C-alpha positions in Angstrom: 83.3 -15.0 -61.0 83.2 -18.6 -60.1 80.8 -17.2 -57.5 78.8 -15.1 -60.0 78.0 -18.5 -62.4 77.9 -20.8 -59.7 74.1 -22.0 -59.8 72.9 -21.2 -56.0 69.2 -22.1 -55.4 66.7 -19.3 -56.2 66.8 -17.4 -52.5 70.4 -17.4 -52.3 70.3 -16.2 -55.7 68.1 -13.6 -55.3 70.2 -11.8 -52.8 74.1 -12.8 -53.6 75.9 -9.4 -54.3 77.7 -8.7 -57.4 81.0 -11.0 -55.9 83.6 -9.9 -58.6 82.4 -5.9 -58.2 83.3 -6.1 -54.6 87.2 -7.9 -55.3 87.4 -4.7 -57.5 86.8 -2.7 -55.4 88.7 -3.9 -52.9 91.7 -4.1 -55.1 91.0 -0.7 -56.6 91.1 0.6 -52.6 94.0 -1.3 -51.5 96.7 -1.7 -54.4 95.3 1.5 -56.8 98.2 1.5 -59.0 97.6 -2.1 -59.9 94.0 -1.9 -60.3 93.0 0.1 -63.6 89.8 1.4 -65.3 91.0 -1.2 -68.0 91.3 -4.4 -65.8 87.9 -3.4 -64.9 86.1 -2.9 -68.3 88.5 -6.1 -69.1 87.1 -8.3 -66.6 83.7 -6.9 -67.0 83.7 -8.1 -70.7 84.7 -11.4 -69.3 81.5 -11.2 -66.9 79.7 -10.3 -69.7 80.5 -13.4 -72.2 80.2 -15.7 -69.0 76.7 -14.3 -68.1 75.8 -14.2 -71.6 74.5 -10.7 -70.9 74.6 -7.5 -73.4 78.3 -7.2 -74.5 79.9 -3.8 -72.4 76.9 -4.4 -70.3 78.9 -5.5 -66.7 82.0 -3.8 -68.7 80.7 -0.1 -68.7 79.1 -0.7 -64.9 82.2 -2.1 -63.6 84.9 0.5 -65.1 82.5 3.6 -64.0 83.0 1.9 -60.1 86.5 1.3 -60.1 87.0 4.4 -61.6 85.6 6.1 -58.1 86.7 4.2 -56.1 90.6 5.3 -57.4 90.1 8.5 -57.8 88.8 8.4 -53.6 91.0 5.6 -52.4 93.0 7.9 -50.1 90.3 9.1 -48.6 88.2 5.6 -48.7 90.7 3.7 -47.2 90.7 5.5 -44.0 87.2 5.1 -43.5 86.0 3.0 -40.5 84.7 -0.2 -41.8 81.1 0.8 -41.9 81.5 3.7 -43.5 83.0 1.8 -46.3 80.7 0.0 -46.6 77.8 2.5 -46.6 80.9 3.9 -49.9 80.4 0.2 -51.4 76.7 0.6 -51.1 76.6 3.6 -53.3 79.5 1.8 -55.9 77.1 -0.7 -55.6 74.2 1.3 -56.6 75.9 3.2 -59.2 76.8 -0.2 -61.4 73.3 -2.1 -60.6 71.5 1.4 -61.6 73.9 1.1 -65.2 73.2 -2.5 -65.6 69.6 -2.0 -65.1 69.3 0.9 -67.3 71.2 -0.9 -70.3 68.7 -4.1 -69.9 65.2 -1.8 -69.3 65.5 1.3 -70.6 62.0 2.3 -70.5 60.5 -0.9 -70.0 60.6 -2.4 -66.4 60.3 -0.6 -62.9 61.9 -1.2 -59.9 61.0 -3.7 -57.4 62.8 -5.0 -54.3 64.5 -7.3 -56.0 66.6 -4.8 -57.2 67.7 -3.9 -53.9 68.3 -6.9 -52.0 72.1 -7.7 -53.7 73.3 -3.8 -53.0 72.5 -4.4 -49.2 73.6 -7.6 -49.4 77.1 -6.6 -50.6 77.1 -3.5 -48.4 76.4 -5.8 -45.6 79.0 -8.3 -46.2 81.9 -5.9 -47.1 83.5 -6.4 -44.1 83.8 -9.9 -44.4 85.3 -10.0 -48.0 87.3 -6.8 -47.2 88.9 -8.5 -44.1 89.3 -12.4 -46.1 90.7 -10.4 -49.2 93.3 -8.4 -46.8 94.4 -11.8 -44.8 95.2 -13.3 -48.5 96.7 -10.6 -49.6 99.3 -10.4 -46.7 99.9 -14.3 -47.3 
């Protein structure tokens, strides 16, 4: 969560992935018995409060993404890391669409800034996955 609320400079902030969702997805795949939709909902509410967003916006996006990751964790865990990145891209896209939908119902069009954090999240997924795996083993 610290990475999400850190004041970055404008170019990095525009492409910064959703670090909290990447971590939640990792734990949903690595330890689905401990990662739950309820925990994702609570983390999402905390992110809503920390970022000053509409209450429940991130909670909804995170809980739906974690639900899908937990439901398919047996299949996704056996994918090569590149295919896992594609699945993570889809989960990040779903979460981003839900957040965009709750923020801008009928008010705004999708720009390139919409896609950049999703693409960055899929690209950094192998690094995040390997880093968290090393932390989990230690």
